[in-house]
Each structure stands twice: as C-alpha cells, then as structure tokens.
N, C-alpha and C positions, 0 to 999 in steps of 0.2 A: 502494498498499497504506499501512495504518495504519502509526502506531506503537506500537513493542511493546506498550504497556499495552491495545490492541483484541486483539490476539490471543493477552496470556499474562496468569495473575491473577499481579496484585502484594499487594495488600492483605491477600486471603484466603489467600496461602499461606504455611503452616509447615514454619519449619526445626528437624530435630530434629537429635538428636546426632548428630553425623560419624560415629559405630559402631554408630549402630542397625538392626537386622540385620532380614528378610523372609523367611522363607522360603527361608533360605540365602545370601539376599544381601547384603553389609555394605556401607555407607558413606554418604552425605548425602544425607537423605531430604527431598521438598515432599513436600507433604500436600495432596489435593483431596476436594473432598466432591461428588458425585453431587446428582443431585433427590430421589432412592432413601433420600440418609441416607446412603450407603455410603463410606465412609474410603479411597481410594483413593488410591496411592503411586507417587511416582518418586526414581528410585537411580541417584545418581551413583556408580556403582559404584567402590570401591579403588581405588588405582591401584597396578599394579607397580613396584614399590621399584628395579629394570634399565629402568624408561621413562623415553621422552624424548620427553615430551609439550609442549606446546608452548601458548603462551597461546591462541591460537586453537583448540588442544580447548578447553581450559579454558571459554572464554567460550561456544565450540557446545553444550558440556555444560549448562552454567550457562541455556542460552536454550534448549536442546531438551527441559530438565528441567521449564522451567519453563509450557512449553504446555497452555494449560485447555481442555481437549474440550467445558464447558461453558460458554467464550465464544461470543456471538453473532455473533463473528467466524471462529468454527472452524468448518468443516463434514467431519464425517466419512463419505467416500466410499471404497464396497467398490472391493476390485479384481479388475474381471474378466476382465484379460487374463494370459496365461502361463501359469505350470503353477499357483501357487501363493495360496490366498484371502491379503488381507489387506486392512489400512485404509486411505487416503491422504487425508493430514491437510490441510484445503485453508486457504490463507487467505479468508472471503469478506466482507471486507469493502469490496469495491469493487463488487457484488454488487443493492447494494439490499434484498435479500431475507435470510432470516433464514435459521439454519442448518438448522433445520428445512423450510423452503421448498427449501433446495439440496439438501436430503439428498431429498426426498416423490419429486426426480423422476432419484435413483442421481447426484445431482451429475456429471449427462448431458451436453456436447454446449455448457458453460458456461467458454471459454475465456480469463474475466473472472477463475478462482481460481487463484490461482496455488497448486499445492502447496510447501508448505513440509515435511514428516516424511512419512514412512510406519510404519507401525504394523506389525508380524508377529509374529507369535504360533506355536506347535510346531505342524503338520500332520503324521504317519506315520500314514496308512491304508491303505486298498486303493484303490486304483487313486489315489492321490495319489501326489506329489512330495515329496522329504523335506525337511520345513523344522522346523528346533530352533532357539528364538529367540534360544536364547545363546551361541547361534552368535557372529552380529554381533557380540556383545559381548565374546566371546574374540578374534575378531579384532583386533579394536578397541586389546587393549589389547598383546595380544600381538605387534602391527606399531608399536607405541612402543618395545616392549621390545628386541627388534630395530634400531629405530632404520631404518627401514625409509622404501625410495625412494615406491614406488609405495602410490599413495594410497584410505586405507582410511578410511571414514569413522565419525567420533562414533557411541558408540549405547552407548545409556542405557535401564535395565529401568524399563518401566512394569504400571500396573498398572491395570484398567477396571472396575468397576461391569458387571458379565454380563448383567443383562434391560436395561443402558442399551447396551451394543454390540448385544445382538441386535435391541431396538428400532430402530437408528438406523442400525445397519450389514447384520448380518448377513441380517436381512428383507426386505433392500432389495437384493441379491446376487443378479442372474439373466444368471449369463456364459451364453454360444451351446451349445447343444449342441456344438459344434467343438472350445469348451475341455475336455476330458473332465476333465484333473485338475485345471481348475481348480473344473469343475461339481463333480466327486466331493468337494474337500476342503470348499466351501461347506456341502454337503450336509451331510458331521461335522459342520463348527463349528455348523450353525441345528441339530441332534441335540442338539450337547452343551450350550451354549450351554441349549436347553433341560430338558435331561436329561444332567448332566454325569455319569454312571456311566455312559451310553452309549459314555464315551473312558476306554479304560484305556493306560497308569495317568493317574487324570486329572490327578495333577499335575502332567502332562508340559504341562499345558493350564494349570488352575484352583488359584489359592494355595490355601492351608487353608481359609477364609473363602469359597471362592467363586466371587472372582471371578477373569475373563480376564485371563493374563497376557503378555509379549512384550517386543522391544528395539523401540527408538524410532530412525531413524536417516535421512539425509539424505544418497543418495549419486546421483550423477554421472558425464557421461560418455558419448560414443559409442558401440554398440557396433566394437569389430574385427573388418575383414573375415581374408582369410587371411595377413594380414602378423603374427601374432602368435595369432590362436586355429586356425591351424590351419585344411587344405581340409577339416577333416572328413569326406574321403572314404570313409571306412573304417566308418563307424556309427557311433553311439553304443557308452562304456562304455572299454572297451583302446582299441579299434581307432582311437576321435577323443583319444584322449589320447596317443599315439603320434604320430599325424598334429603335436598340439602340439607334438612333440617337434624336428620338419621343421621349422620356422619358422627363419627366417635368424638371431636371440636366440638359440634354445634349443641353435641346429648347432651358433654359437659358442662356448657354455659347453661344449658339451661338447668340444671342440676340445684335441684334445693339446698344440697350438701355442700360444706364450705369445701373452701381449697385446703388441701389435695386432696382427701377423699371424692371433691365431686368429679374430677377427672376417672378414676377407676369405676366409678356408677355410671360416667356416658358412657365409656369403653364397654363396658356393660352391657348394656343397654345398645348400643350402637349392633354390637357382633352377634346378638339375637336373628339379626336377620344374618341368616346362612348366604348371603351373597358379599354380603361387607364383610365377615368373619374372615370368606375364603380369598378377598383382596388383601388381606394382608396377612395369608396362607398363618394365619390360624395364632400369628407373633403378638401381641401387645402394644401398639405404639408408648415410646416413653412418656417417660413423663414431663420432660423437657421437651419434647415434640409435643403432645398436647397439649399443652401450656402457652406455647409459639400458636398454634393452631385458633386455640381459643380467643386468644389477643386480636390476631386477623381475622378474625373469622367476627365478631364483636365490632371492629372499623368495618370493615366490607359492608355488612349490615346498616350502623350507620350511614355510610355513603351511599349504598345503594339505595336507601328512605329519604333522603336527602332529596335525591335526585332524580328519583321515582325508573329507575332499573328497571328495564320486561328482559332485560339480555345476557345474563351472571350468571345463569347455572350453564354447567359446562363451558367456561370460559375464565374462567381463575387456573393459573399455573404456580410453576414452580419451579424451584435451583434447588438442588444440593448443596447443604451445607454445612461443614464440621465447627460445632465447638467446645473448647477447651479454658482450659487453666494453664493459662501462662505469670507462672511467677505471683499470683492472689490475682490477674485481670482476666476477668472470662473478657473470651473473645473469640472470633466468627470468623470464620472462613473458605471461600468458596472451596468446592470442590466439582472440577472439571469432564464432569457426567453425564448424560443426558439420557442413560438409563431410568426403565419404570420403576416401581414401588415394586415389586412382583422380582424384581431382581438389586435391588437392594443389597442383598451379599455378595455381589460378583464387584463394588468398589471396595476399596481399599486402603486406609487410611495411609499417606503419609508419612517417609521415617522421621521427618521433621513437627511433627504433632503428636506422634505414635504415644511418647508418652507423658505425653499433658492429660491423659484420662477422655480424650476426643468422643463427642457422641453426633454420630449423624440426626443430621434432621433435613425435612424438608422446609424451605422456607418461601410462603406463596407471594405471586406478584402478579396482578391484574394491568394488565397491557389494554385490554381489548372493555371502552367502554362508553365509547358512542352509543352509545341504547341508553340514555339518559336524558334528562334535562327538558325536555318537551314535555309538555302536559297532557300530548294524545297518548300518549305510552301508559301499559302498565304497570302498576308501583307494585310488582310481585311481593316486595316484601313487606309492602304497607297490606297489601291483602292475603296474605298467611299468617299473619298477627309476628313475624321473625323478632322485631326489636322489645316487644311484648313480653317473649318466652324467659330474654335474657334476665339470666341470676348474678350474672357475676363480670364484672368492668373494671377497668385501671382504674382507679382515682386521675391520672391527667386524662384523660380519653373522657371522661367526665364532664371534670373541668373545665375542659378547653369546650366541650360539644353546648354546655352553660353559658359559658359565657361567650361564644358568638353568639348563639337565640339574644343574651341579652343586648351587644350591640349591633345585631338587629334594629330591634327594636325600637333603639336610640338612633338608628339610621346613626350607627358610630363609623369611623373609620374602615373597618372591614366590608360595612355595608356597603360603602361608598368603593372601594375596593371592586368588589362584586359586581356593579353598576358601570365598572371602567371594562366588564370582559368580554361586552359583547352579547349578552344573549339578548331572546324578544322580552318584550315586556309581558309577558304572561309566564313567559319561564324563570323570567328574576324575580315574579310572586310567585309562582311555587317553589322555588329553591326557598326563598324567606319563609315561608310558612310551612313547611316541610322541614326545616330547623326547627324551628319552634316545637312545633309536634314532635319528632325526633326529640329535640332534651324534654318536653314536657312529660311525654312518656315514662320516660326515664326518672323526673323526681318525684313524679308517683308511687312508682317503683322504690323508689330511697327511702321517701316517706311512712309509704308503708310494712318497710322493712325486709322488702323481699330481695331488695338489690343489695349485691353483696361488694366490697369496695377491697376484695382482697385476689384477682387477676392481677400477677403479677407479670415482668419482665422475664425474657429468655434467661438472661443470666442471674435474676434472682433464681426462678427453679430449677436451676444448673446445683447451684448451691443449697437447696434443697429449703429456701427462705420464701415461706410462706407466709405473709400476714395479711391483715386485717388492717386497713389504715381509715380512721375514723371519717365523713365528710359532712360539710354542712349540705343536706339535701340543695335548698334554695340559691346562695353562696357559699360558694366552693371557694 
C-alpha cells in the first residue's frame, strides 16, 4: 500500500471554518473539486460535548475525510451484494491500473485492491431495504456519548458530484437477480441520479445543489452466529428480536439475580435451547466473556431504542481479543483470527502473553447501522420490550444516558450539536423523544429497585471484582 498521499488529497484540500454548515450539517469542512467543476464537501460533524472521543477517533475522522475520490489510487466500486446499494472505496495503488481501468470491470475479481471505506447513501423505496445515511453518523457520536464498549466505527458526512457518481459507480452496478433488494435499490438510485425528481423527498438523497450525499465509514468484524445474533428461528421482525433476547449475554442481563450469579443464570436459561447449547459445543462462555457481552448488548439496546433500528439482529459482528494481566494492568490485545466460535479451539495464544493468564473473548462490533433514524422504520427494540427487560447496567452508561436526556430537555450543548448532524425534522424529534423515553424507562426501573448497578467492565470481571454502586436515580 502506498503512502496516504497516493490515496488522499493533500495540497489541494481546502479547510474551511469549523462552524461552516451545509444542508443542516455543521462541522469541520474539507472540499474537493470533481472533473465537472462541482465543489464537493466532507464534513467532520461537530462532536457531542458529552462524548468521550479518543485520539484514534480524531485521526480516523481526518483520514476518512481526506480521501480524494479523484486520485488515481482510489477506485469506486458498486456494492452489489447483500440488500442495500452503496459504494466501496478501494486502494487501487498496487494494481498497476488507473481508477478508470479498475472501475471499467466493476472492480471485480481483483484481490489486490484493499477496501479502505464505504460510502452509503439513503435508500428507502418499494422493494428496497431501509437505509438512512445519517444513521451511521448518529451511532458514532451517541456511542461516544455513552462511552460505549461496543465498537462502532467513525463516520463522516460526504457529498459527491451526482453525475460523477453515476458515471463511475451506479452505471456499472449489475447485481444478480437473486439480490432483489440490492437490484431494486440500484434501479431507484440510477433513475434518481439521472432525474432527481423521481426520488421523494429529494432532500433525503441530494443536497440543495444536486449532489448525492451520505456517510463514509469503515466497519470491521466477522458475523456472530447464535451466540449473540440468536438462533433467528422465529423469522424476521419481532420473532428474531425475541430470539436475540434468549442468548447467554441477554438472558444474564434479564436475570433478577445479582452479579455474578446472573451470569450462570443467564447461561443456564440460554442453554435450555439445544440449538444454543450446540452452538457452544456445550462449553459455557467464561465469566469475563459473558460480562463483556452484557455491557455491549445493554449499549446496543439503548442505541437501537433511540434510533428506531429495524435491522439489528443478524448484523452484529465480532473480533477475537485476548484479555490478560500485564504487571497488574488488565490489557486487551487483538487476535488476528477470523475463525467462528465453533473453531475457537484452533486459536493459539502467542508466546508473548502465554504466561499472563490470557482469556480469549469475542468483542462485539456493529458497523451496519444504517437502518435507523427514520420515523418510518420499525423499532423492534421498543416493540419487543428489550429495554424494559434489562436488570443490570453499568453506572456510567446509566449516568450518561440520563445526562443526555436532561440536556435534550433543556436544549443544551448536546441538543445543539445534534441539530447540526443533518437529520430530517421528524428524525430529530424522534431521536430526542426516544432518548428521553429510554432514560425514563431505566429511571423507573431504578426507582422500583429492579435495576441493579452491578454490571462491571471486562477489566473488573477479569479480576473477579463484581460490585454494586449506588446511583441517584433522577440525578446520577
């Protein structure tokens, strides 16, 4: 892979005022010129004041926003699999081809081109799956406001010359007839890029000056099996969302027993389903693993409740990590293995940490977050009572959610930042309302005594330190 200069725009990049707004999006703006003379924008959206953003987040924002679509080391490839259309951004530098040459063959069958990000636009039409581009940006910022453990990728706002996108990507998208939703999505997108008025409301897909817009992000991970996504035996919709609540981590979250007894209770209940027990080969997940799942799932449930997510189950991923004790400091190290839970035994610990009492865990990531944020989406988290069923939560998660709800009520700094994320008016209203409702549900559980503040971090679980921390329900 070549240096960033081969992938990203450097001397031609223009940095505008941090408070510059475009189509309701406020943040740090970088501009690019298409060959057609259209000025495109990438915006690092203003951060939520409550958010805990890492140095890596800031670096990834800047790196992602610096990607130059018109650099010859970048190829734009249509995503013609799964359910929704999108653009895969690939590093073309090692192929010996120009961007145009790679794109002429639909970027197909070229393993030397590494995917560096994806560009996802909104698509909500008959026969398509639900996709709202701003949703990925919402998940990124709200996950940092909750100081979430679950991995959620950085996402930035990007516009592109509509004609350039059609010529380079949409016109070359030829999904198979078997990928019905993807095929339908590309059909609607092609028509709209030629004649924007065919898509309504036009503002969901295009800026006021006619550019297509969406989010750029890079997600990572392998798809979970039954262990977190559930058996999905009850079919799409409410059924599989109820199955999701029968996994070991979720059953432990719903257990009325205190930690760590809730862990054993949750595993026992989950393993009553022979399919679930078989998925684990009868081997019970560790205390550290189950605690980690509990915290991650609680965060996913809160976020999905807020954003009315309709397509979570089946879209939850993982990466393998080792947790170990390095001179009294609990640390985590990624394991470069993509094996499934059933093949977990094939993973061997490295000699560098073998003597440090390592524990292998699956760490959760959710990068497919674009079926949220719209009022029209089915909120299966709400419809199946997931939040009401939670009996354990980390005190920091609860505190941050309540503070966010209070801020929205008072239209404080977090509310103002949310207003600058480019949401539709009805989506903004729903997001604020659902945040308040989520906080209210957990407040009521706190006041009734049914909610326990004994969910700890994976570091505390590794050390066997399970403690309950008293929290002021209304003013934590």
